[in-house]
C-alpha positions as CSV (number, residue, x, y, z in Angstrom):
1,M,-14.3,-22.6,-4.4
2,K,-14.5,-18.8,-4.8
3,N,-11.4,-16.8,-4.4
4,R,-11.3,-14.1,-1.8
5,N,-11.4,-10.5,-3.0
6,R,-8.5,-8.3,-1.9
7,Y,-9.3,-4.7,-1.4
8,T,-6.8,-1.9,-1.3
9,S,-6.5,0.4,1.7
10,E,-7.6,3.3,-0.5
11,F,-10.8,1.5,-1.6
12,K,-11.6,0.6,2.0
13,T,-11.0,4.2,3.2
14,K,-13.3,5.5,0.4
15,V,-16.1,3.1,1.3
16,V,-15.8,3.7,5.1
17,L,-15.9,7.4,4.7
18,E,-19.0,7.0,2.6
19,V,-20.5,4.9,5.4
20,L,-19.5,7.6,8.0
21,R,-21.1,10.4,6.0
22,E,-24.4,8.5,6.4
23,E,-25.8,9.6,3.1
24,A,-27.0,6.0,2.5
25,T,-27.5,3.0,4.7
26,I,-24.8,0.4,5.1
27,N,-26.9,-2.1,3.2
28,E,-27.3,0.3,0.3
29,I,-23.5,1.0,0.2
30,A,-22.8,-2.7,0.5
31,S,-24.9,-3.5,-2.5
32,K,-23.4,-0.6,-4.4
33,Y,-19.9,-2.1,-4.0
34,E,-21.0,-5.7,-3.8
35,I,-19.6,-6.2,-0.3
36,A,-21.2,-7.9,2.7
37,P,-22.6,-5.4,5.2
38,T,-20.8,-7.2,8.0
39,M,-17.5,-6.6,6.1
40,L,-18.3,-2.8,6.0
41,N,-19.0,-2.9,9.7
42,R,-15.6,-4.5,10.4
43,W,-13.8,-2.0,8.2
44,K,-15.6,0.9,9.9
45,A,-14.7,-0.5,13.4
46,E,-11.1,-1.0,12.4
47,F,-11.0,2.5,10.8
48,L,-12.4,4.2,14.0
49,E,-10.1,2.1,16.2
50,R,-7.0,3.3,14.4
51,A,-8.1,6.8,13.6
52,H,-6.1,8.3,16.5
53,H,-2.8,7.3,14.8
54,V,-3.3,9.9,12.1
55,F,-2.3,12.6,14.5
56,D,0.6,10.8,16.1
57,R,3.9,12.6,16.0
58,D,5.6,9.3,15.1
59,S,4.0,9.5,11.6
60,D,6.6,12.1,10.7
61,K,9.3,9.7,11.7
62,S,7.7,7.0,9.6
63,E,7.6,9.2,6.6
64,K,11.2,10.1,7.1
65,R,12.1,6.4,7.3
66,I,10.2,5.6,4.2
67,K,12.0,8.4,2.3
68,E,15.4,7.2,3.5
69,F,14.5,3.6,2.5
70,E,13.5,4.7,-1.0
71,E,16.7,6.7,-1.4
72,K,18.8,3.8,-0.3
73,E,16.9,1.4,-2.6
74,E,17.5,3.8,-5.5
75,R,21.2,4.0,-4.7
76,L,21.4,0.2,-4.6
77,Q,19.6,-0.2,-7.9
78,K,22.1,2.2,-9.5
79,L,24.9,0.2,-8.1
80,V,23.5,-3.1,-9.4
81,G,23.1,-1.5,-12.8
82,Q,26.7,-0.2,-12.8
83,L,28.1,-3.6,-11.6
84,T,26.1,-5.4,-14.3
85,V,27.6,-3.2,-17.0
86,E,31.1,-3.8,-15.5
87,V,30.6,-7.6,-15.4
88,D,29.3,-7.6,-19.0
89,W,32.3,-5.5,-20.1
90,L,34.7,-7.8,-18.3
91,K,33.1,-10.9,-19.9
92,K,33.4,-9.3,-23.3
93,K,37.0,-8.4,-22.8
94,S,38.0,-11.8,-21.5
95,G,36.2,-13.6,-24.3
96,L,33.7,-15.5,-22.1
97,K,30.7,-13.9,-23.6
């Protein structure tokens, strides 16, 4: 049984934009990237269906949330590192290590 290919959102966007430019037919683009033409049509429909979200004001809130999450994750990783060092030091001093 053949495994399914997983395509990144960047790749899909690149291919769909190529389809939308209409410099080549869908069949030509599909054979170029070795993808079924029906798959390209699905990607194109999904892209066009969600295109209006690009200009939503909520996207700024999403970016802010992502940045806050990344900052929190970085703080937590530093804390884990610090605690690991402290545990190792305590083990060494107590003779358990």
